[in-house]
N, CA, C and O atoms as a Tripos MOL2 file, in Angstrom:
@<TRIPOS>MOLECULE
protein
  276   275    69     0     0
PROTEIN
NO_CHARGES

@<TRIPOS>ATOM
      1 N           8.2760    6.0980    8.0350 N.3       1 MET1
      2 CA          8.2910    5.9200    7.3730 C.3       1 MET1
      3 C           6.3110    5.9690    7.3760 C.2       1 MET1
      4 O           5.5200    5.1380    7.8230 O.2       1 MET1
      5 N           6.0050    7.5920    6.5310 N.am      2 THR2
      6 CA          3.9720    7.1000    6.3270 C.3       2 THR2
      7 C           3.5230    6.0500    5.6090 C.2       2 THR2
      8 O           4.4260    5.2250    5.7500 O.2       2 THR2
      9 N           2.3710    5.3760    4.6630 N.am      3 ILE3
     10 CA          1.8790    4.0680    4.3610 C.3       3 ILE3
     11 C           1.8730    4.8620    3.1300 C.2       3 ILE3
     12 O           1.8720    4.2390    2.0680 O.2       3 ILE3
     13 N           1.8680    6.4890    3.1040 N.am      4 SER4
     14 CA          2.0040    6.4230    1.2280 C.3       4 SER4
     15 C           3.4040    6.9130    0.9770 C.2       4 SER4
     16 O           3.7120    7.1160   -0.1970 O.2       4 SER4
     17 N           4.1960    7.1090    1.8190 N.am      5 GLU5
     18 CA          5.5050    7.1450    1.4120 C.3       5 GLU5
     19 C           6.1660    5.5010    0.8430 C.2       5 GLU5
     20 O           6.8630    5.3310   -0.1580 O.2       5 GLU5
     21 N           5.6500    4.3280    1.9170 N.am      6 GLN6
     22 CA          6.0260    3.3250    1.1030 C.3       6 GLN6
     23 C           5.2540    2.7190    0.4170 C.2       6 GLN6
     24 O           5.3770    1.5010    0.2830 O.2       6 GLN6
     25 N           3.7210    3.8000   -0.5210 N.am      7 ILE7
     26 CA          3.2880    3.3110   -1.1690 C.3       7 ILE7
     27 C           3.8490    3.9040   -2.6920 C.2       7 ILE7
     28 O           3.6670    3.5320   -3.8510 O.2       7 ILE7
     29 N           4.4180    4.7220   -2.2310 N.am      8 LYS8
     30 CA          5.7360    5.1980   -3.4340 C.3       8 LYS8
     31 C           6.5540    4.4210   -3.9570 C.2       8 LYS8
     32 O           6.6710    3.8730   -5.0530 O.2       8 LYS8
     33 N           7.2430    4.4560   -2.7860 N.am      9 ILE9
     34 CA          8.3670    3.2890   -2.8770 C.3       9 ILE9
     35 C           8.3330    2.1710   -3.1840 C.2       9 ILE9
     36 O           9.4500    1.7050   -3.4080 O.2       9 ILE9
     37 N           7.4030    1.4050   -3.3170 N.am     10 LEU10
     38 CA          6.9230    0.2100   -3.6200 C.3      10 LEU10
     39 C           6.5590    0.3740   -5.4700 C.2      10 LEU10
     40 O           6.7460   -0.4610   -6.3550 O.2      10 LEU10
     41 N           5.8080    2.2190   -5.5950 N.am     11 CYS11
     42 CA          5.5300    1.8710   -7.0070 C.3      11 CYS11
     43 C           6.7940    2.2360   -7.8450 C.2      11 CYS11
     44 O           7.0180    1.7660   -8.9600 O.2      11 CYS11
     45 N           7.4410    2.9530   -7.3160 N.am     12 VAL12
     46 CA          8.8320    2.8980   -7.7370 C.3      12 VAL12
     47 C           9.5680    1.8100   -8.3610 C.2      12 VAL12
     48 O           9.9250    1.7790   -9.5390 O.2      12 VAL12
     49 N           9.8260    0.6430   -7.1970 N.am     13 ARG13
     50 CA         10.5900   -0.5270   -7.3070 C.3      13 ARG13
     51 C           9.7840   -1.0410   -7.8330 C.2      13 ARG13
     52 O           9.8980   -2.2310   -7.5390 O.2      13 ARG13
     53 N           8.5870   -0.8390   -8.7840 N.am     14 ASN14
     54 CA          7.3860   -1.4880   -9.5950 C.3      14 ASN14
     55 C           7.5340   -1.2380  -10.7070 C.2      14 ASN14
     56 O           7.4300   -2.1910  -11.4800 O.2      14 ASN14
     57 N           7.7850   -0.1150  -11.1870 N.am     15 ASP15
     58 CA          8.4860    1.1300  -12.1660 C.3      15 ASP15
     59 C           6.9400    1.3310  -12.6770 C.2      15 ASP15
     60 O           6.7160    1.3260  -13.8880 O.2      15 ASP15
     61 N           5.8620    1.5110  -11.7140 N.am     16 ILE16
     62 CA          5.0460    2.2490  -12.3420 C.3      16 ILE16
     63 C           4.5130    3.3070  -11.3270 C.2      16 ILE16
     64 O           5.0010    3.5900  -10.2330 O.2      16 ILE16
     65 N           3.2320    3.9130  -12.0210 N.am     17 SER17
     66 CA          2.8980    5.6670  -11.0850 C.3      17 SER17
     67 C           1.7790    4.6030  -10.3340 C.2      17 SER17
     68 O           1.3380    3.4660  -10.4980 O.2      17 SER17
     69 N           1.6230    5.8140   -9.3550 N.am     18 VAL18
     70 CA          0.5760    6.1790   -8.8140 C.3      18 VAL18
     71 C          -0.5500    6.0910   -9.5630 C.2      18 VAL18
     72 O          -1.5050    5.3470   -9.3380 O.2      18 VAL18
     73 N          -0.4480    6.7290  -10.3060 N.am     19 ALA19
     74 CA         -1.8870    7.0090  -11.1410 C.3      19 ALA19
     75 C          -1.8900    5.1240  -12.1240 C.2      19 ALA19
     76 O          -2.8810    4.4960  -12.4960 O.2      19 ALA19
     77 N          -0.7460    4.8230  -12.2290 N.am     20 GLU20
     78 CA         -1.3410    3.2690  -12.9440 C.3      20 GLU20
     79 C          -1.4250    2.0650  -11.6780 C.2      20 GLU20
     80 O          -1.5870    0.8750  -11.9450 O.2      20 GLU20
     81 N          -1.3020    2.5270  -10.4330 N.am     21 LEU21
     82 CA         -1.3240    1.7370   -9.7300 C.3      21 LEU21
     83 C          -3.1310    1.4110   -8.8910 C.2      21 LEU21
     84 O          -3.6570    0.4920   -8.2630 O.2      21 LEU21
     85 N          -3.5460    2.8510   -9.4040 N.am     22 ALA22
     86 CA         -4.5470    3.1240   -8.8970 C.3      22 ALA22
     87 C          -5.0210    2.4260   -9.7750 C.2      22 ALA22
     88 O          -5.4650    1.3460   -9.3850 O.2      22 ALA22
     89 N          -5.1230    2.7290  -11.2550 N.am     23 ARG23
     90 CA         -5.5830    1.8710  -12.1960 C.3      23 ARG23
     91 C          -6.2640    0.3800  -11.7880 C.2      23 ARG23
     92 O          -7.4160   -0.0170  -11.6150 O.2      23 ARG23
     93 N          -5.1230   -0.1340  -11.7380 N.am     24 ARG24
     94 CA         -4.7100   -1.7140  -11.3820 C.3      24 ARG24
     95 C          -5.8490   -1.8360  -10.1770 C.2      24 ARG24
     96 O          -6.6020   -2.8040  -10.0790 O.2      24 ARG24
     97 N          -5.8510   -0.7230   -9.2970 N.am     25 LEU25
     98 CA         -7.3960   -1.5730   -8.2060 C.3      25 LEU25
     99 C          -8.4000   -0.9880   -8.7750 C.2      25 LEU25
    100 O          -9.1520   -0.4660   -7.9510 O.2      25 LEU25
    101 N          -8.7400   -0.8560   -9.9440 N.am     26 GLY26
    102 CA        -10.0600    0.1230  -10.3900 C.3      26 GLY26
    103 C         -10.7030    1.3300  -10.0730 C.2      26 GLY26
    104 O         -11.8360    1.7170  -10.3610 O.2      26 GLY26
    105 N          -9.9270    1.7900   -9.5230 N.am     27 THR27
    106 CA        -10.2420    3.3630   -8.8070 C.3      27 THR27
    107 C         -10.0230    4.5490   -9.6350 C.2      27 THR27
    108 O         -10.1790    4.0130  -10.7320 O.2      27 THR27
    109 N          -9.8160    5.5700   -9.8560 N.am     28 SER28
    110 CA         -9.2190    6.6580  -10.2610 C.3      28 SER28
    111 C          -8.0840    7.0920   -9.8410 C.2      28 SER28
    112 O          -7.9860    7.2180   -8.6210 O.2      28 SER28
    113 N          -6.9100    7.4470  -10.6820 N.am     29 PRO29
    114 CA         -6.1590    8.5510   -9.7290 C.3      29 PRO29
    115 C          -6.1050    9.3800   -8.4410 C.2      29 PRO29
    116 O          -5.3260    9.3690   -7.4870 O.2      29 PRO29
    117 N          -7.4190   10.2500   -8.7940 N.am     30 GLN30
    118 CA         -8.2910   11.1620   -8.2650 C.3      30 GLN30
    119 C          -8.4180   10.9690   -7.0890 C.2      30 GLN30
    120 O          -8.1500   11.8250   -6.2450 O.2      30 GLN30
    121 N          -8.9330    9.5870   -6.7760 N.am     31 ASN31
    122 CA         -9.6600    9.3590   -5.4350 C.3      31 ASN31
    123 C          -8.2080    8.3880   -5.0290 C.2      31 ASN31
    124 O          -7.9140    8.6180   -3.8560 O.2      31 ASN31
    125 N          -7.4690    7.6200   -5.5230 N.am     32 PHE32
    126 CA         -6.4540    7.0960   -5.1380 C.3      32 PHE32
    127 C          -5.5070    8.5300   -4.2170 C.2      32 PHE32
    128 O          -5.2030    8.1370   -3.0910 O.2      32 PHE32
    129 N          -5.1560    9.6140   -4.4150 N.am     33 ASN33
    130 CA         -4.4990   10.5900   -4.3390 C.3      33 ASN33
    131 C          -5.2760   10.9080   -3.1360 C.2      33 ASN33
    132 O          -4.5550   10.7830   -2.1460 O.2      33 ASN33
    133 N          -6.3550   11.2350   -2.8690 N.am     34 GLY34
    134 CA         -6.8700   11.2630   -2.4750 C.3      34 GLY34
    135 C          -6.8010   10.5170   -0.4490 C.2      34 GLY34
    136 O          -6.7980   10.8510    0.7360 O.2      34 GLY34
    137 N          -6.7660    9.4820   -1.2960 N.am     35 LYS35
    138 CA         -6.6930    8.4480    0.1610 C.3      35 LYS35
    139 C          -5.0610    8.5610    0.6420 C.2      35 LYS35
    140 O          -4.6910    8.4460    1.8100 O.2      35 LYS35
    141 N          -4.0260    8.8510   -0.7150 N.am     36 MET36
    142 CA         -2.8560    8.8970   -0.2000 C.3      36 MET36
    143 C          -2.7200   10.2240    0.6200 C.2      36 MET36
    144 O          -2.2630    9.9880    1.7390 O.2      36 MET36
    145 N          -2.9160   11.2260    0.4520 N.am     37 LYS37
    146 CA         -2.8710   12.1040    1.5170 C.3      37 LYS37
    147 C          -4.0100   12.2640    2.7490 C.2      37 LYS37
    148 O          -3.6780   12.8960    3.7520 O.2      37 LYS37
    149 N          -5.2550   11.7250    2.6640 N.am     38 ARG38
    150 CA         -5.8010   11.5880    4.4830 C.3      38 ARG38
    151 C          -5.0810   10.4550    5.1280 C.2      38 ARG38
    152 O          -5.0530   10.2420    6.3400 O.2      38 ARG38
    153 N          -4.3880    9.6130    4.0220 N.am     39 GLU39
    154 CA         -3.1080    7.7490    4.6570 C.3      39 GLU39
    155 C          -4.7540    7.3560    5.4560 C.2      39 GLU39
    156 O          -4.7560    6.7900    6.5500 O.2      39 GLU39
    157 N          -6.0630    7.7320    4.7610 N.am     40 SER40
    158 CA         -6.8110    6.0790    4.4890 C.3      40 SER40
    159 C          -7.0400    5.4480    4.5490 C.2      40 SER40
    160 O          -8.2270    5.1540    4.6880 O.2      40 SER40
    161 N          -5.7090    4.3320    4.4780 N.am     41 PHE41
    162 CA         -5.8470    2.7360    3.5010 C.3      41 PHE41
    163 C          -6.3980    2.0150    5.0650 C.2      41 PHE41
    164 O          -6.2920    2.4140    6.2250 O.2      41 PHE41
    165 N          -7.0440    0.7310    4.4290 N.am     42 THR42
    166 CA         -7.6100    0.1490    5.5050 C.3      42 THR42
    167 C          -6.1990   -1.8480    5.2770 C.2      42 THR42
    168 O          -5.6210   -1.8150    4.1910 O.2      42 THR42
    169 N          -5.9570   -2.7230    5.8560 N.am     43 VAL43
    170 CA         -5.7430   -3.8200    6.1890 C.3      43 VAL43
    171 C          -6.0030   -4.1390    4.7140 C.2      43 VAL43
    172 O          -5.0240   -4.2080    3.9720 O.2      43 VAL43
    173 N          -7.3460   -4.3590    4.1730 N.am     44 VAL44
    174 CA         -7.6010   -4.5800    3.3360 C.3      44 VAL44
    175 C          -7.4220   -4.1500    1.8060 C.2      44 VAL44
    176 O          -7.5610   -4.8520    0.8050 O.2      44 VAL44
    177 N          -7.0100   -2.5490    1.9250 N.am     45 ASP45
    178 CA         -6.5150   -1.8750    1.1230 C.3      45 ASP45
    179 C          -4.9720   -2.2270    0.8040 C.2      45 ASP45
    180 O          -4.2790   -1.9610   -0.1780 O.2      45 ASP45
    181 N          -4.7220   -2.8500    1.8680 N.am     46 MET46
    182 CA         -2.7410   -2.7550    1.1640 C.3      46 MET46
    183 C          -2.7850   -4.1350    0.7940 C.2      46 MET46
    184 O          -2.2260   -4.4220   -0.2650 O.2      46 MET46
    185 N          -3.4460   -5.2370    1.5780 N.am     47 GLU47
    186 CA         -3.1910   -6.3490    0.5010 C.3      47 GLU47
    187 C          -3.8490   -6.4250   -0.8920 C.2      47 GLU47
    188 O          -3.3530   -7.1220   -1.7770 O.2      47 GLU47
    189 N          -4.9500   -5.7170   -1.0740 N.am     48 ARG48
    190 CA         -5.5040   -5.3880   -2.3130 C.3      48 ARG48
    191 C          -4.4230   -4.8700   -3.4800 C.2      48 ARG48
    192 O          -4.5610   -5.0780   -4.6860 O.2      48 ARG48
    193 N          -3.0870   -4.0000   -2.7240 N.am     49 ILE49
    194 CA         -2.0390   -3.4010   -3.2030 C.3      49 ILE49
    195 C          -0.6370   -3.6180   -3.1700 C.2      49 ILE49
    196 O           0.3830   -3.0000   -3.4760 O.2      49 ILE49
    197 N          -1.0070   -4.9170   -2.6020 N.am     50 ALA50
    198 CA          0.2460   -6.1820   -2.3100 C.3      50 ALA50
    199 C          -0.2980   -6.9610   -3.8700 C.2      50 ALA50
    200 O           0.4070   -7.0300   -4.8770 O.2      50 ALA50
    201 N          -1.3980   -7.3770   -3.7700 N.am     51 GLN51
    202 CA         -1.3800   -8.0510   -4.4010 C.3      51 GLN51
    203 C          -1.5510   -7.5310   -6.3130 C.2      51 GLN51
    204 O          -1.3900   -8.2730   -7.2810 O.2      51 GLN51
    205 N          -1.7570   -6.6950   -6.3160 N.am     52 VAL52
    206 CA         -1.8270   -6.1830   -7.4980 C.3      52 VAL52
    207 C          -0.1810   -5.7860   -7.8730 C.2      52 VAL52
    208 O           0.0130   -5.8580   -9.0870 O.2      52 VAL52
    209 N           0.6420   -5.5130   -7.3370 N.am     53 THR53
    210 CA          1.8660   -5.4380   -7.5050 C.3      53 THR53
    211 C           2.9030   -6.7770   -7.4700 C.2      53 THR53
    212 O           4.0490   -6.6250   -7.8920 O.2      53 THR53
    213 N           2.5610   -7.8040   -7.0670 N.am     54 GLY54
    214 CA          3.0230   -9.2550   -6.9200 C.3      54 GLY54
    215 C           3.9860   -8.8410   -5.8050 C.2      54 GLY54
    216 O           5.1970   -8.9130   -6.0180 O.2      54 GLY54
    217 N           3.5320   -8.4250   -4.6620 N.am     55 ALA55
    218 CA          4.3460   -7.7550   -3.5410 C.3      55 ALA55
    219 C           3.3690   -8.6940   -2.3000 C.2      55 ALA55
    220 O           2.2070   -9.0580   -2.4820 O.2      55 ALA55
    221 N           4.3850   -9.0060   -0.7540 N.am     56 THR56
    222 CA          3.2640   -9.7040    0.0680 C.3      56 THR56
    223 C           2.9090   -8.8680    0.8490 C.2      56 THR56
    224 O           3.8430   -8.0680    0.9000 O.2      56 THR56
    225 N           2.3080   -8.6210    1.3510 N.am     57 PHE57
    226 CA          1.5230   -7.6710    2.6670 C.3      57 PHE57
    227 C           1.2620   -7.9600    4.4100 C.2      57 PHE57
    228 O           0.1560   -8.0000    4.9480 O.2      57 PHE57
    229 N           2.7000   -8.1550    5.1470 N.am     58 ARG58
    230 CA          2.6550   -8.3700    6.2380 C.3      58 ARG58
    231 C           1.7470   -7.9950    7.4540 C.2      58 ARG58
    232 O           1.8270   -6.7780    7.2840 O.2      58 ARG58
    233 N           0.9870   -8.1130    8.4930 N.am     59 ARG59
    234 CA          0.7150   -7.2490    9.4230 C.3      59 ARG59
    235 C           0.7800   -8.0560   10.6510 C.2      59 ARG59
    236 O          -0.0010   -8.9740   10.9010 O.2      59 ARG59
    237 N           1.8380   -7.6360   11.4770 N.am     60 GLU60
    238 CA          1.7950   -8.1950   12.7030 C.3      60 GLU60
    239 C           2.4470   -7.5680   13.8840 C.2      60 GLU60
    240 O           3.3740   -6.7600   13.8250 O.2      60 GLU60
    241 N           1.7290   -8.1280   15.2370 N.am     61 PHE61
    242 CA          2.7470   -6.6150   16.5000 C.3      61 PHE61
    243 C           3.7090   -8.2030   16.9860 C.2      61 PHE61
    244 O           3.3460   -9.3790   16.9850 O.2      61 PHE61
    245 N           4.7260   -7.7050   17.2760 N.am     62 VAL62
    246 CA          6.3270   -7.8630   17.6490 C.3      62 VAL62
    247 C           6.2040   -7.5660   18.7730 C.2      62 VAL62
    248 O           6.2100   -6.3610   19.0260 O.2      62 VAL62
    249 N           5.9870   -8.9010   20.2960 N.am     63 LEU63
    250 CA          6.2590   -8.4310   21.4550 C.3      63 LEU63
    251 C           7.8610   -8.0290   21.4610 C.2      63 LEU63
    252 O           8.6060   -7.7980   20.5090 O.2      63 LEU63
    253 N           8.1020   -8.0300   22.7800 N.am     64 LYS64
    254 CA          9.2460   -7.9860   22.9480 C.3      64 LYS64
    255 C          10.0770   -8.9920   22.9130 C.2      64 LYS64
    256 O          11.2080   -8.8420   22.4500 O.2      64 LYS64
    257 N           9.5780  -10.3570   23.4740 N.am     65 ASN65
    258 CA         10.0300  -11.2660   23.2750 C.3      65 ASN65
    259 C          10.5270  -11.8130   22.1770 C.2      65 ASN65
    260 O          11.3190  -12.7370   22.3630 O.2      65 ASN65
    261 N          10.1430  -11.3180   20.4000 N.am     66 GLY66
    262 CA         10.1180  -11.7660   19.7580 C.3      66 GLY66
    263 C           9.0670  -12.4420   18.5080 C.2      66 GLY66
    264 O           9.1210  -12.7180   17.3090 O.2      66 GLY66
    265 N           7.9210  -12.5110   19.8650 N.am     67 ASP67
    266 CA          6.4290  -13.6240   19.2540 C.3      67 ASP67
    267 C           5.9020  -12.3410   18.5130 C.2      67 ASP67
    268 O           6.0860  -11.1270   18.6000 O.2      67 ASP67
    269 N           5.4060  -12.9150   17.9990 N.am     68 THR68
    270 CA          4.4100  -11.9610   17.0220 C.3      68 THR68
    271 C           2.4980  -12.5080   16.6710 C.2      68 THR68
    272 O           1.9940  -13.5780   16.3280 O.2      68 THR68
    273 N           1.9970  -11.2870   16.9460 N.am     69 ILE69
    274 CA          0.0480  -11.8710   16.9860 C.3      69 ILE69
    275 C          -0.1430  -11.1460   15.3760 C.2      69 ILE69
    276 O          -1.2340  -11.1860   14.8060 O.2      69 ILE69
@<TRIPOS>BOND
     1     1     2 1
     2     2     3 1
     3     3     4 2
     4     3     5 am
     5     5     6 1
     6     6     7 1
     7     7     8 2
     8     7     9 am
     9     9    10 1
    10    10    11 1
    11    11    12 2
    12    11    13 am
    13    13    14 1
    14    14    15 1
    15    15    16 2
    16    15    17 am
    17    17    18 1
    18    18    19 1
    19    19    20 2
    20    19    21 am
    21    21    22 1
    22    22    23 1
    23    23    24 2
    24    23    25 am
    25    25    26 1
    26    26    27 1
    27    27    28 2
    28    27    29 am
    29    29    30 1
    30    30    31 1
    31    31    32 2
    32    31    33 am
    33    33    34 1
    34    34    35 1
    35    35    36 2
    36    35    37 am
    37    37    38 1
    38    38    39 1
    39    39    40 2
    40    39    41 am
    41    41    42 1
    42    42    43 1
    43    43    44 2
    44    43    45 am
    45    45    46 1
    46    46    47 1
    47    47    48 2
    48    47    49 am
    49    49    50 1
    50    50    51 1
    51    51    52 2
    52    51    53 am
    53    53    54 1
    54    54    55 1
    55    55    56 2
    56    55    57 am
    57    57    58 1
    58    58    59 1
    59    59    60 2
    60    59    61 am
    61    61    62 1
    62    62    63 1
    63    63    64 2
    64    63    65 am
    65    65    66 1
    66    66    67 1
    67    67    68 2
    68    67    69 am
    69    69    70 1
    70    70    71 1
    71    71    72 2
    72    71    73 am
    73    73    74 1
    74    74    75 1
    75    75    76 2
    76    75    77 am
    77    77    78 1
    78    78    79 1
    79    79    80 2
    80    79    81 am
    81    81    82 1
    82    82    83 1
    83    83    84 2
    84    83    85 am
    85    85    86 1
    86    86    87 1
    87    87    88 2
    88    87    89 am
    89    89    90 1
    90    90    91 1
    91    91    92 2
    92    91    93 am
    93    93    94 1
    94    94    95 1
    95    95    96 2
    96    95    97 am
    97    97    98 1
    98    98    99 1
    99    99   100 2
   100    99   101 am
   101   101   102 1
   102   102   103 1
   103   103   104 2
   104   103   105 am
   105   105   106 1
   106   106   107 1
   107   107   108 2
   108   107   109 am
   109   109   110 1
   110   110   111 1
   111   111   112 2
   112   111   113 am
   113   113   114 1
   114   114   115 1
   115   115   116 2
   116   115   117 am
   117   117   118 1
   118   118   119 1
   119   119   120 2
   120   119   121 am
   121   121   122 1
   122   122   123 1
   123   123   124 2
   124   123   125 am
   125   125   126 1
   126   126   127 1
   127   127   128 2
   128   127   129 am
   129   129   130 1
   130   130   131 1
   131   131   132 2
   132   131   133 am
   133   133   134 1
   134   134   135 1
   135   135   136 2
   136   135   137 am
   137   137   138 1
   138   138   139 1
   139   139   140 2
   140   139   141 am
   141   141   142 1
   142   142   143 1
   143   143   144 2
   144   143   145 am
   145   145   146 1
   146   146   147 1
   147   147   148 2
   148   147   149 am
   149   149   150 1
   150   150   151 1
   151   151   152 2
   152   151   153 am
   153   153   154 1
   154   154   155 1
   155   155   156 2
   156   155   157 am
   157   157   158 1
   158   158   159 1
   159   159   160 2
   160   159   161 am
   161   161   162 1
   162   162   163 1
   163   163   164 2
   164   163   165 am
   165   165   166 1
   166   166   167 1
   167   167   168 2
   168   167   169 am
   169   169   170 1
   170   170   171 1
   171   171   172 2
   172   171   173 am
   173   173   174 1
   174   174   175 1
   175   175   176 2
   176   175   177 am
   177   177   178 1
   178   178   179 1
   179   179   180 2
   180   179   181 am
   181   181   182 1
   182   182   183 1
   183   183   184 2
   184   183   185 am
   185   185   186 1
   186   186   187 1
   187   187   188 2
   188   187   189 am
   189   189   190 1
   190   190   191 1
   191   191   192 2
   192   191   193 am
   193   193   194 1
   194   194   195 1
   195   195   196 2
   196   195   197 am
   197   197   198 1
   198   198   199 1
   199   199   200 2
   200   199   201 am
   201   201   202 1
   202   202   203 1
   203   203   204 2
   204   203   205 am
   205   205   206 1
   206   206   207 1
   207   207   208 2
   208   207   209 am
   209   209   210 1
   210   210   211 1
   211   211   212 2
   212   211   213 am
   213   213   214 1
   214   214   215 1
   215   215   216 2
   216   215   217 am
   217   217   218 1
   218   218   219 1
   219   219   220 2
   220   219   221 am
   221   221   222 1
   222   222   223 1
   223   223   224 2
   224   223   225 am
   225   225   226 1
   226   226   227 1
   227   227   228 2
   228   227   229 am
   229   229   230 1
   230   230   231 1
   231   231   232 2
   232   231   233 am
   233   233   234 1
   234   234   235 1
   235   235   236 2
   236   235   237 am
   237   237   238 1
   238   238   239 1
   239   239   240 2
   240   239   241 am
   241   241   242 1
   242   242   243 1
   243   243   244 2
   244   243   245 am
   245   245   246 1
   246   246   247 1
   247   247   248 2
   248   247   249 am
   249   249   250 1
   250   250   251 1
   251   251   252 2
   252   251   253 am
   253   253   254 1
   254   254   255 1
   255   255   256 2
   256   255   257 am
   257   257   258 1
   258   258   259 1
   259   259   260 2
   260   259   261 am
   261   261   262 1
   262   262   263 1
   263   263   264 2
   264   263   265 am
   265   265   266 1
   266   266   267 1
   267   267   268 2
   268   267   269 am
   269   269   270 1
   270   270   271 1
   271   271   272 2
   272   271   273 am
   273   273   274 1
   274   274   275 1
   275   275   276 2
@<TRIPOS>SUBSTRUCTURE
     1 MET1         2 RESIDUE 1 A MET
     2 THR2         6 RESIDUE 1 A THR
     3 ILE3        10 RESIDUE 1 A ILE
     4 SER4        14 RESIDUE 1 A SER
     5 GLU5        18 RESIDUE 1 A GLU
     6 GLN6        22 RESIDUE 1 A GLN
     7 ILE7        26 RESIDUE 1 A ILE
     8 LYS8        30 RESIDUE 1 A LYS
     9 ILE9        34 RESIDUE 1 A ILE
    10 LEU10       38 RESIDUE 1 A LEU
    11 CYS11       42 RESIDUE 1 A CYS
    12 VAL12       46 RESIDUE 1 A VAL
    13 ARG13       50 RESIDUE 1 A ARG
    14 ASN14       54 RESIDUE 1 A ASN
    15 ASP15       58 RESIDUE 1 A ASP
    16 ILE16       62 RESIDUE 1 A ILE
    17 SER17       66 RESIDUE 1 A SER
    18 VAL18       70 RESIDUE 1 A VAL
    19 ALA19       74 RESIDUE 1 A ALA
    20 GLU20       78 RESIDUE 1 A GLU
    21 LEU21       82 RESIDUE 1 A LEU
    22 ALA22       86 RESIDUE 1 A ALA
    23 ARG23       90 RESIDUE 1 A ARG
    24 ARG24       94 RESIDUE 1 A ARG
    25 LEU25       98 RESIDUE 1 A LEU
    26 GLY26      102 RESIDUE 1 A GLY
    27 THR27      106 RESIDUE 1 A THR
    28 SER28      110 RESIDUE 1 A SER
    29 PRO29      114 RESIDUE 1 A PRO
    30 GLN30      118 RESIDUE 1 A GLN
    31 ASN31      122 RESIDUE 1 A ASN
    32 PHE32      126 RESIDUE 1 A PHE
    33 ASN33      130 RESIDUE 1 A ASN
    34 GLY34      134 RESIDUE 1 A GLY
    35 LYS35      138 RESIDUE 1 A LYS
    36 MET36      142 RESIDUE 1 A MET
    37 LYS37      146 RESIDUE 1 A LYS
    38 ARG38      150 RESIDUE 1 A ARG
    39 GLU39      154 RESIDUE 1 A GLU
    40 SER40      158 RESIDUE 1 A SER
    41 PHE41      162 RESIDUE 1 A PHE
    42 THR42      166 RESIDUE 1 A THR
    43 VAL43      170 RESIDUE 1 A VAL
    44 VAL44      174 RESIDUE 1 A VAL
    45 ASP45      178 RESIDUE 1 A ASP
    46 MET46      182 RESIDUE 1 A MET
    47 GLU47      186 RESIDUE 1 A GLU
    48 ARG48      190 RESIDUE 1 A ARG
    49 ILE49      194 RESIDUE 1 A ILE
    50 ALA50      198 RESIDUE 1 A ALA
    51 GLN51      202 RESIDUE 1 A GLN
    52 VAL52      206 RESIDUE 1 A VAL
    53 THR53      210 RESIDUE 1 A THR
    54 GLY54      214 RESIDUE 1 A GLY
    55 ALA55      218 RESIDUE 1 A ALA
    56 THR56      222 RESIDUE 1 A THR
    57 PHE57      226 RESIDUE 1 A PHE
    58 ARG58      230 RESIDUE 1 A ARG
    59 ARG59      234 RESIDUE 1 A ARG
    60 GLU60      238 RESIDUE 1 A GLU
    61 PHE61      242 RESIDUE 1 A PHE
    62 VAL62      246 RESIDUE 1 A VAL
    63 LEU63      250 RESIDUE 1 A LEU
    64 LYS64      254 RESIDUE 1 A LYS
    65 ASN65      258 RESIDUE 1 A ASN
    66 GLY66      262 RESIDUE 1 A GLY
    67 ASP67      266 RESIDUE 1 A ASP
    68 THR68      270 RESIDUE 1 A THR
    69 ILE69      274 RESIDUE 1 A ILE
């Protein structure tokens, strides 16, 4: 699943449009849709998306032995 697909699901589950998410992030829907098409989200972007939707963004590597980094 791509990041954009995850963001769309996040919006559906939070009952907001992608355009509304863009506005909450302080950007235009057009600019945000461009990022969605390019899949050009940074970790900071993802943390901000989580913040404005009341979600938690976790980023980690999980090793074969179960350890996380």
